[in-house]
N, C-alpha and C positions, 0 to 999 in steps of 0.2 A: 650390492649397493650399502652404501653405509654413509652416515652423517651426524653430525650432532647439531643440536639447537637448543636454544633458550624455551623452558617449560612455557612461560609467560607468552612467548611470539608464537609458539605452535597453537597454543590455546585458542588465542585470539584468531587465527586463520582458520582453525577446524570451526569455529564457531559461524563463521563467515561459509565456508565452502559448503557444510551440512545442510546450509538451506537449501541446496539443491538436490540433496538424497532422496529417492522415492520411498516413501515409507508401504506404499501399496503394490509394488511391482512383485511379479514371480519370478524375475532374474536377479538372482542373488549378486551379480556383480554390479547391479546399480543401487544394491545398498552400502556400496564400498566408495571409498576416497583414494583415488590416484595419486601417488606420490612419486615426484621425478626428481632425483638429485642430479642436478646440472654440473658440468665441469667449471661452470663460471660463477661457482658458488652461490648460486641459487637454487631453493627448494621450491618446487611447484606443485601445489595441490589442488585437484580438481575433482567435482563431482558433475553429475546429470541425471537428471530422469527423464530425458529424451525430450522434454518440453523448454526447460531452462537447465543452463549449464554454468557451473561458476568455476573461474580457475583466478588462484591467487597464488603470487611469489613473493616468498621472503628470504630474509638472509639466513644462511647455515654453512656451517663448516664441512664440505663435501669431502670423505676421505675416500670413497669409492662411488663414482657415477652409476646409476642404474635407475630401476623404477619397481616398485610393486603396487597392489592394491590390496586394502585394508578394510575391515568392515567398519562403517563410521561410527556407529554407536560404541561399539567396545573400544575401539581406539581413542575415541574422543573423550569418553569417561576416564581411561586409563591415564592419558595425558592430564585432563583435569585434575585428578587425584592427586599425581604426583606431585613432591615437593617442587617449589620456585629455583629449579637449578639447571644444569645442562643435561640433556635426554639425551642419549646415543639410542640410534634405530639402524638396525642391520638386519638385510635379507640372510635369512640359512638355507643350506642346499636341499633341506627337507620340505622347502614351501612355507616355511612358516618366518613370521618377522620377528625378531626379539626387540624389546624395548625397555632399556636400562637407566636408571640414574646410580649414585653412589651407593644407595641403600636398598633398591629395589630391582626386580626384574620380573619381565612379563614376556611370554612368548604367546604370539596369536597365529592363526592361521591365515593366510594371504588369498588372494583370487588370482587367478591367470589374466595378464595384463592385456593381452590380444584380445580378451574377451569385451573390455573395457569401451565404450563408446569413443569416437574420435571428435571432440570437442573443440580442438583448435582450428579447425577449418571454417574461415571466415567466408561470407559470401560478398561478392564483388561489391564495393560500397558504392551507392548512387552519391548519398549525401553525408557530410559530416558536420554535426551541430556541438556547439559548446553550449552548456548548460550551467546556471550558477545552481549549485548543489543544495542550497539553503532555499532557493525559490522553488526547485523541483519537490524537495520533501513537502513544503508547506503546501504547493499545489496538490500534491496526491493526498495528504491529508484531509484538504478542504473539499476532496470530490470521491473518493474511494469507497466511502461508505454508503454512496447511493448508486452503486454498481449491483446488479442482482447476484446473489450468493448460488441460484440456481442453474448447475451446468448446461441444465436443458434450454436455458434460455437464449443460448448462443451468443450472438455480438453483445448483450446486454450484461456478460460478466465483465465486460470490457472498459476501459477508460480511454476515450477519443482525445487524442493529443492534437492540435490544429496549430501549426507555427504560421505566421505570417511575416510580413516585412519588418514591423514594429511591435508585435505583440505575440503572445502565446497564450494558447487556451487549453485547459485538459475539461472534460465533460464525462458525467457518469448519469445514467438514470435506469431504474427496474420497473418501470411503470406504476409507481406510486409516487415517486420524488425524482426530481433532477436536480444536479448540482453541478455548477460552472464555475470555474475559477480562472481569471485572467490576470496577466502580468505583462508589463514593457519588457521586450524584447528586441532587440535588432539582429535579424537574420538576412543571409545574403538572398535566399529564396525560399518560396513557401515550400510546405509539406505538411502530412497529417500521417497519423499511425495510430493502430488500435493495439493497446496490450492489456493482459488480463489486469484486473485491479489487485489480485493475490500476488500475481508477479512484480506490479509496481510497488505495493506495499513492501514486499522482501527487498526490493533494489532501495527503498528509502530506509529500511532497517540496516541495510550495508553501509549506506552512507552516512547514519549516524554512528555506525561503531568504527568508520575509517578514519582516523586522526589527522591523514593529509588534507591540505587545505584546498588543494587542487580543485578546478571546476569538474563537473561531470561532461563528460565527451561521450558521444553517441555515433557510432556509424550506423547508417540506415542503408540495406539493401532492400530488395523487392519483398522479400518473406521472410528476411531474419534481421535483427539488431543486434549491434554489441554495445553495450554499456562499460565504460571504463572509468572507474573510481579509483586514483592512485595506482597501486599494483594490483588491484583487483578488476577481472573482466566477466562480466555477466552477458552470455550469450543467449539469444531466445527466439522464439518464432513469432513474428507477427501475426495476430487474428486478421483471418480473411471475411471478407462480407464487408457489405455497406450498413453504416453507422446511421440509426434513426436519424431522421431530419429535424431536430431538436429546436432550431430556430424556427420552425412552424408552430411548435408545441407552446413557446414560450409568449403569455398573453401579452396584446400592446394596447388593451383598453382597458384594463383595471383601473376605475376611477375612484376607489375609496381608499384612501392612502392613510396608514396610521405610522406615526414615529413612535418607539417604545423603546425603553432602557432593556438593553439584551439580557443583562445579568438580572435584573428583577423579574423578566419575564422568563428566563430559564429557571429561575428557583421556584417560580409560582407553578409552571408547568410540572416541575420535577414533584413538589408537594400534591399535586392533584392527581399526578400519575399513581401515587402510593395506591389511591383507590381505583383508577383505571385499569391498573394491572388485575385488581379482582374481577373485573367485566369480562367481557368476551372479545373486544379488540382494542385496549386501551385508549377507550373513546374519551376525548374531553370535548366539551363544547365552550367556543368562545362568543360573547355576545359583547358587541359595541354599541352603547349608546351615549351619545356626546361623547364628550371626553374621559369615558369611563370604558375600560376593558375588564370583563368580569368572566373567569373562567372556572367553570362546576365539573364535578364528575361524580358520579353515584354509581353504588354497585351493592349488592346485597349487605355488605360489612358496614354500609355507611354512606356519607356525602361528604363534600368539599366545596369550598367557596373562594377564589381568590379574588381580589379587586387591584387593579392598576390604573394609576391614571395615565394618558395618551395624548398625543396631539392627533386628532382627527379629522381629516377634511371629506365630506361626502356623507352617503347615508348611511344610519344605522343597519346593524347586521348580526346574523347569528350563523355561526358555522360550526361544525365538529371535525375533528382531527384524531387521528391515530398520534396519540402523544409522543410514542417512541419516534416517529418521524420528525416533530418538531423539535425534539431534544436534542437529536441528531445534528439538525441543521445549525441550531444556536452554538453548541460545543463546537463546530467548526469555525463559526465567526470570531473574529478578534475584536471587532469593533465595540463600542461603549452604547451605541444608537443605532439601530434599524430601522429601515423602511420596509412596512409590510403592505403590499398593495392586493385588495379584494376588489371582486364586483359581485357576486351572488353568493348564496350560502351553499351552491352546489358547484362553483367556479373556483379552478385552483388558485392559491394563494402564491406571489410572487414577493420573495425577500430579496431586497438589495441594499447597498450601502446608503444612508442620507444622501451623498455626494460621490458621483463616481460611478463606476461599473466593473469594479473588480471582481464582482461575483454577483451570480442569480440563483437563487434556489426558488425550484417551483414545488410546492406540495399539495399533494390532491386531498382533499376534503373526503370526510366520512358521512353519508348519510346520518341524520341523528333522529333518532326518536323523540318523544316530547320527554324533558328531564326536569 
């Protein structure tokens, strides 16, 4: 195998493909990237950790077709540090790979190609979906933070995507908060799937890095899915199991409505959380009285009090929250004003737009001592 390729093109491709390289495997070949020089003038790079596989095709001058597997970290570091010029890559008979420019030459050890997992085999597709890539990124951003990071929680580490005839929803929850994002989207048929939030975030990063304006294409099978972004393919396993019946969790009878400016609320809670962090559970207390929201926090280091004018209908209320959970929600919202719906000091708070239903966030309260 021998090819030449521009340093910048190869660096960008390696940054994308290396997202699928396993850091915790005992199989050395899974720490590598498969390079395949094709006769059609294309260089295909692939990596896999057996859960997610990424394949990217770039232009190169193919002098001799062939393939090899190189260590991801070392090879990527070398290419990244080389000057911005043509790089020549060639396999040597002794099982090594030569990487050269006009002024530099490296020789690195390769892995056997036949030990690398076969990742090009797609499952027979049941459904083909076309997703506006910017909408996809935005929906992942608005929901992924609410998925559990504890692998023992099973399905709760995933994001549920539900595709209806005229809308699409993404939902994530971890037992303390729930995030739901909705967008209008026309689809030929209804579908749903669950993919881990970690993988969804990686796909979002790939979309951000890809300069091609194409929509995101998703090929859905029964157990696998392939996401295609320009010349990049991400193949992954769908999570199995039944997602939490989230619609039963969202309260329908919260009768205390508060309209508040999102930015001023976020800034106030961030200031209050400076002291909340010194406590045991990031606790802040919200007191609603007439049209005034008072936010307080107290620790051994001191105390803080913030006051915000709001529009309230319903009874007065005192309620406590983990400040981090509220901040995460507010940072995910783009609206200038939000509607917060309460019932009691021990019932979940529902955050929605003032108009419409493009998102719903549910935050469980924390029981508060006398503060």
